[in-house]
N, C-alpha and C positions, 0 to 999 in steps of 0.2 A: 945148646943154644938156650939162653935165658931171655925172658921177655920181661920187660918192666911194666908194671901196671901204672896208669896215671895216678898221680897223687890225690889222695882224698882227704876230707877234713869234716869235722863237726860243724864247721863255720860255713853257713850257706852264702856268704859274700864271695866265695870263690867261684860261684856259678857265673858263666859268661854267656852260655848257650843252652837253651831249652830244646829238646827235640821231642816232638809229639806227633803221634799218627794223625794225619789229616782227618781221617773219618772219626777218630775219638774226639778231636776238637769240635767237629760239626755236630756230632752226636750230643756232646756235652752242652753245647750252646743251645741246641734244639730242646733238650731236656730242661735246661735252666729257663728258656723262654716259655716252656709249658708249665712253669711254677715249681719244678723241682730243684729249689735253691740249694739242696745239699749235694748236688752233682758238681764235682770239681775236677780239675786236673791236679794230681799229686805228684810231689817230688819227695822221694824218701832218702834219708841219709844212709851211708856216708856221702857227702857232696863232693863234687869234682867240677872241673871247668865245664864239661859237657854233661848234662843231666837229662834223663828221660822223664817226660811229664805224662803220666798214665790217667786215664779216665778212672774215677773212684767215686763212689757215694758214701757220704759220711752218714754214719749210724746215729740215731738219736741219743744213744748212751755211749759217747765216745770216751770210756774209761781208759786209764793207762793198762798196760798189758798186766795180766795176773801171773805171778810166778807159780809155775807147776810144783815147785818144791815146798813153798811156804804158804801158798794160797793167798799171799798178801800182794798188793799193788807195788809194782816196781816200774817207776816211770823211766821212759828212755832217756838217755842223756841228751840227744837231739830229736826233737819232733819232726814229723814230715811236715812239709809245707803244702797247703791246700790253696790252689789258685782258682778263682773265679773263672769260668770259661768265657765270660764277656771281656776279660783283660785281653783276649786274643783276637779280638774283632774290634774294628774302628766304629762301625755302625750296622744295625740290621733293621729291616723293616719289620713290622710285626709278623709273627709266624701265622700263617692261614689256619683257621679252625674249621671244624666240620661244619658248624653253623654259618661261617662265611661263605662256604661253598654252596650250602644249601640256599641261601639267599640269592648268590649269583646265579645258580641254575634256575631258581623260581622266576628270575627277571629276564633270563635269556631263553629259556626253552619251555615250551607249553607243557610238554610231558618229559619227565626224566626218570630213569631207573635207578635202582640201587647201585648197580654196576657202573652206570654213568657218573654217578655221584662219587663212588669210590675211585674211579680212574681220575676224575677231575681233582679230587682231593690229593691223590698221590702225585699228580703232575705239579700241583701247586707247591706241595712240600719239596719236591725235587728243584723247582724253580727257586724256592726260597734258599734251599742249601746251596745252589750255584751263586746265588747273590752274596750270601754269607761268605763262601769260599773266596770270592773276588775281594772281599774286605778284610781277609786275615792280616794280622799285623806282622811286620818283620822283626819287630822288637817290642817288649812289654815291660812294665814295671809291676812288681808284685810285693806284697807285704809278708814279712816274716814275724816272729814274736817281737823283735826288737827293732826292725827298720824295714826300709823299702829296698829293693834290688832291682836294677835294670838288667835285662838280658836280651839277646838276639833269640829268634825262634826259628828253628829249622823244622820243616814239616815232612813227614815220611808218607810216600803215596799221594794220590790225589793229583790235581792239575795244579801245576806252579803258575804264579803270576807271570 
């Protein structure tokens, strides 16, 4: 019995559906909102109709691959696509900070402990992530080196809308 693989291409315009882990998208959005703009969801070639988008951190010196044979740079024929995590969400409220929680506790509790501060902060982050999850997009538009592509998004795990 032979199985046929879905056709692949070096042309990213064949992408119709991006598949991403729910938690990866939330983590990437959280990281981005904390100032880590190099956190992206990456799609790597060869491209197909359905493609996985995985969390990735772009390194400061993103040079082409180095050939082990010659030691010279050998650029890939098709580069991966890096998608900003904010493309996956309609809108978000600002992410709570430790200082926000400190101010909140200072105004609501006469005395508060480090544990109370930690628990309140963790609860605020979970609430923020739940709000973001409710606003995840069913389709997005993202840039390649030459054009924009529109694709539907399918999320693995997590709560579905």
